[in-house]
N, C-alpha and C positions, 0 to 999 in steps of 0.2 A: 504494500500500500504506500503510495507516495506521501511525502511529508505534509502536503496540503490537506490530503484526505484524513491523515492522522489528526491534524489540528482541528479539522472540521468535526471529527468524531468526538474528540475530547470536549469541545465546546458545546456540541449538540446534545449528546446523551443526557447530561444533567438537566439542561433546559427542557428537553422533551418530557422527561420524567416529572419534572416539577410542573410543567404545563398540564400534563394529564392528571396529576394529583390535584392541582387546583381546580381543574374542570370538574372532576368527580367530587371533590370536597365541596365545591360551590353548589353542585347539584344536591348533594346530601345536606348541605347547610340550610337549604330552603325547604326540604321535604317536610320537616315538622311545622313549617310556617305557612305554606301556601293554602292548605285547606282552611285554617283558622283565619287567614287574611281574607279569603273569599267569604267566609262566614261573616266576618265583620262588615264587608261591603253589602251583604244582603240582609242585614238586620239581625244576625244571630240565629237564623233558622238553619238547622242541620239539613232539612229536606231541600231547601233552595240551594244551599251551599254544594250539596252533592250534584245537583243538576248542572252547576257551572264548573265544578272541579273536574268532572269527567272530560268534558270538551277541552278544558284548559290543558290537562295532561295530554290529551290526544293531539292537540295542536302542536305541541313540542315534538312529539314522535313523528307527526306528519311532515313537519319541516325537515327533520333529520332524514326521513325516508326519501323525500323529493330532492333534497340538496346535497346529500352525501356523495352520490356519484358525480354531480356537477362540480363540487369542490375538488374531488379527486382528479377529475379531468383538467380543471384549471391549474392544479399544482403540476400536472404533467406538462402543461403548456408554458406556464410562466415561472415555474420553480416552486419549491416547498416554502422557502423563507417568506415571500410576501403573503402567501395564503395563510401560513401559520400566524404571522404577526397580526394580520388583519383580523383573524378569528379571535385571537386572545384579546386584542384591544376591543373588538366588538362585543365580546362577552362582558368585559368590564363596564362599558357604557350601557349595555343592556341591563345589567344588575342595578345601575343607577336609575334607569327608567322604571324598573319594577319597584325600587325602593321609594321613588317619588310618585308612583302611580296614584292618581286621584280617583280612578274608577276602574271597574272590571275590564272595560275595553282596553285601557292602557296595559293592564296586567296580561291580557291576551296578546297584545302586540309584543310585549316583552318576552313571553314564552315562545312565540314564533321566531323572533330574532335569536333567542337563546338556542332554539333547536337548530337554526341555520348555522350559527357560529360553532355549536357543539358538534356539527357534522364533520369537523376537521379531524376526527380521530383517525380516519384512514390515511390522511396526509401525514399525521404524526408518525404512524406506523411505517409509512413509506420512507420517511426521513431516516428512521432507525435502520431500515433495510439498506438505504443508500450508503450509509457511513459505517456499517458494520460488516465485517467479513462473514461469508456464508456460514462458516463453522461456529460462529459466535452469536448468530441471530437468535437461535432458540433461547439462549440464556437472556438475551436482551428482551425478547418477547415475554419471558418469564417475569422479568422485572416489571414490565408493564402490567401484568396480571396482579403482581403484588401491590403495585401503586394503586390500582383500582380498589382492591380490597381495603387498603389503608384509608383511602379517601372516603369510602362508605362507612368507615368506623368513626373517623374524626369529624366528618362533616355533620352528620345528624347530632352528635354529641355537642359540638360547639353551637350549632344552629338552635338546638333546644334551649341551651343556657342563655344565649343572646336573645332568643325570641321571647323569653319570659320578661326581659327588660323592655323590649320593643319589637313589634312584629316587623318593623322596617330595618332594624339594626343589622340582621344577618345579610341583607342585600348590600348594605353599604360596606360591610367587611369583605364580602366576596368581591365587590367591585374594586376595592382598594388593592386586594391581593392580585386580581387579574391585571389591573393596569400597571402595577409594579412589575409583574412578570413580563408584560409586553415591553416595558421600557428596558428591562434587563436584556431581553432577547434582541431588541433593536441594536444593542451595542455588541453583543457577544455571538449572535447566531449567524454563521456563514451559510451560504447556499450549498445544498448537497447535490442538486441535480445538474450535471454538466450540460452545456448547450447541445452536444451531440446526442444526448439521451432524451431530449425533449421531443414532444410530438404535438401536432396541431390539435386544437380543441375540436371534439366531435360530439354532436348531440346524440348520435347513436350509442356511443360509449357512455354517455351521461344518463342513459335511460334507466331509471330505478327498477322498472318492471322486468327488463330484459334478464337480469340476473336470476329472477325467480324461475324462468323457463329451464334453467340448467338442472333444477332439482327433479324434474319429471323424467329425465333421461336415464336414471338409474333405478332398477327394479326395487332394491332394498330401500333406497331413499324414498321412492314413490310410495311404498307400502307403509312407511313411517311418517309420512307427511301429516296426516290427521293427528296421530299421537303427539307429534312435535308441536303442532298448533295448539292442541289442548293443554299441553304442559306449559307453554308460554302464556296462554290466556289465564291459566290457573295462578301462575306467579303474579301476573298483573292484577288479578282480583285481590291478592294479598297486599301488594305494594301500594296500589292506588287508593285504598280505603282504610288503611291502617290507622291513620290519625283521626279520621272522622268517626270510625266505628268505636274506637276506644275512648274518644272524647265523649261520645254519646252515652256509652254504657257506664264508664267509670269516672267521667269528669276529668280525664287527663288533660293537663296543660301542655304547652310546647316543650317544656323541659322533660316531663315524663315521657312524652312521645319520642323525643330525641334520644334519651337514655335507652329506651327499649329498642329503637332502631339500631343504635350503636352496638348493643349487646347482640342483636341478631347478626349484624355484620361481622363482629368479632368471632362469634361461634361458627359462622359459615366459613370464614377464612381459616380457622383452626382445623375444621373438618376437611376442607379441600386441600389444605397444605400438609396436614399430618395424618389424616385418616384415609384419604382417597386411595393412595397408592397401595398400602397394605391390604385394604379391603379388595381392591381390584386384583391383587396378586392371589388372594385366597379364594374369592368367589368368581372371578372373571367379570367381564364387562356386562353381560346380559343379566346375570343374577344380581350384580351390584345395582344395575338400573332398576330392576324390579323391586329390590329392597328400598331404594330411594323413593320410588313412586308410591309404594304402600305407606312409607313413613310420611311422605308429603300429604297424602290423603288424610291420614289420621291426624296430622298436625293441624291442617285447616279445619277439620271437623272439630277438634278441640278448641281452636280459636273461636270458631263460630258459636259454640255452645257455652263458652266460659261465662260464668256468672260473677266471678270475683277477679280482681286485677292480679292477685298473687298467682292465680292459676295460669295466666298468660305467661308470667315469668318462668313458671315451672315447665311450660310447654316449649319454650324457646330452645333449650338444648336438644330436645327431640327433633324440633324443626330443622336444626342445623344438619342432622343426619339426612334429612330429606334433600339437602343440597348436593348429595351424591348423584341425584338423578340427571340434572341438566347437562353437566359436563360429560357424564358417561354416555348420554344420548348422542352427543357430538362424536364421541369416539366410535360408537356403533355405526353411525351414519358413514363414517370414513371407511368402514369395511367394504361398502358397495361401490366405491369410487376409485378409479385408477390413481396411481401415485402422482401422475402429471396433471391431474384435474382437481386436486384437493383445494386449490385456491378458488376455483369456480364454486365448489361445494360451500366453502366458507362464506363467499359473497352471497350466494343464494340464501343460506341460513340466516345471515345477518339481515337481509332484506325482509325475510319472513318474520323475524323477531321484531323488526320495526313496525310491520303491519299489525302484529298482535299488540304492540304497545299503543296503537291507535284504537283498536277495537276493544281491548280488555278494560281500560279505564271507563269507557262508555257503559259497558255491560255492568261492571261492578258498582259504579257510582249511581247509575239510574236505579239499580236494584235496591241499593241501600236507601236512596231517597224515597222510594215507594214504600218500603217496609218500616220507615220511621215517620211517615206522613199520616195524615188523618184518614185517608182512604184505605189504609192497609187493614186486611182482615185480622192480622195479629202483628204486634210489635216485634220485630226481629232484626235488630241492628247488625247482627253478625251474618246476615244472609249472603253477603258477597263472599265470605269465607266458605260458607256451605256450598255455594255454587262452584267455587274453586276446588273444593274436595270432590264434588261430583265430576268435574273435568278430569281430575287425576285418576278417578276410577275408570272413566272412559278411556283415558290414555293407557292405563294398564291393560284393559281388555283387548284393545286394538293392537297394542304392541305384542302381546302374547300370540295373537293370530299372525302378525307379521313375522315373528321369530319362528313360528312353526313352518310357515311357507318358505322362509329363507334361513336355513340352518347356518350357524356360525361357521366361518372358515378358520381353521387353525392358523395362528400367527405366532411367530417366535417372540415378538416384542409387542406388548400392549401399546396401542397408539396413545400419544399424549392427548388428554381431553382438551378440546377447545374451550375457551371461556364462554360463559353463557350470558 
């Protein structure tokens, strides 16, 4: 590697990791805040808040889905540096917009812009690939996974504490961190993509729907598409209504919501970092997946029926074992795809996950809103979790059918699970 590229790598890797950490932490920072901020805008009604929170979360995911491939193609044309710096700075200004938002419409605008700027994850990953030798890329991508986990622990914890002081304060803190990081990157971040490796911008390559068609080409992947969708929707049912459900049932404030989310993040990181590999070695991918799915279904059932707050904290460790399901599903999907098309698979799965992040919050929040409203036949705040549990059961049944139709192929080395 030439000296310029070595210098580029040394300057780039810490910046990229910090950028991704701040992106994830910023997202986690406002998770305990947004539902209660919406609730404040609609006069304190949980029913009305859920009707707006679902579309608000969906708008963020929709922006990521539509603009992720566009931003990636722009970085291939103009280079990684300008796209990354613009995204980081845009994220900072966007947090300011949300912090000063005088109405729900401004909050929606902020989430859409946040989704657009947050769609730069692919560009950040490409930068790492540009400046890292092939033999060391796996380790670098492993660091990215660790940064994501850390961000989802630190973000909700800080957001919950700051949100108890003021619902706007977490936005301003996130804005300050993002803008400082953009200023730092402006002075230290070199360009990683050489002129000869750039290509013209093409709308056909920027098509977000095109990547989904790749999933249909492989029989095993095709057989697992519905289970994959159900698993992702079930996870969104949990994520998107956690604050509203527990606020309605137990009167949790922002700090309590943030602490519980941080504990969930910590437990999941510990399971995926310390438990996943030995369990995979002992049970194999498919049985590990089945164990994770059954555990996830029981976890959401428990969350949905919990009548005391302490029960929720008791269930969190069990729920972390359910975290074995999603990464193992990715490894199973890789069985049915040739080695030279794994990137296409990952792109298609990512697009599918984005779509479920649009639909899932709508299903979960509208269900919650109905069952806490006056028209509900029975008050059931945890209904979104029960719907998620039912989705996991459906995922299990259809996965077993797919496994029977497509027996596992023996492999000498278990594939490294993709991040979910």
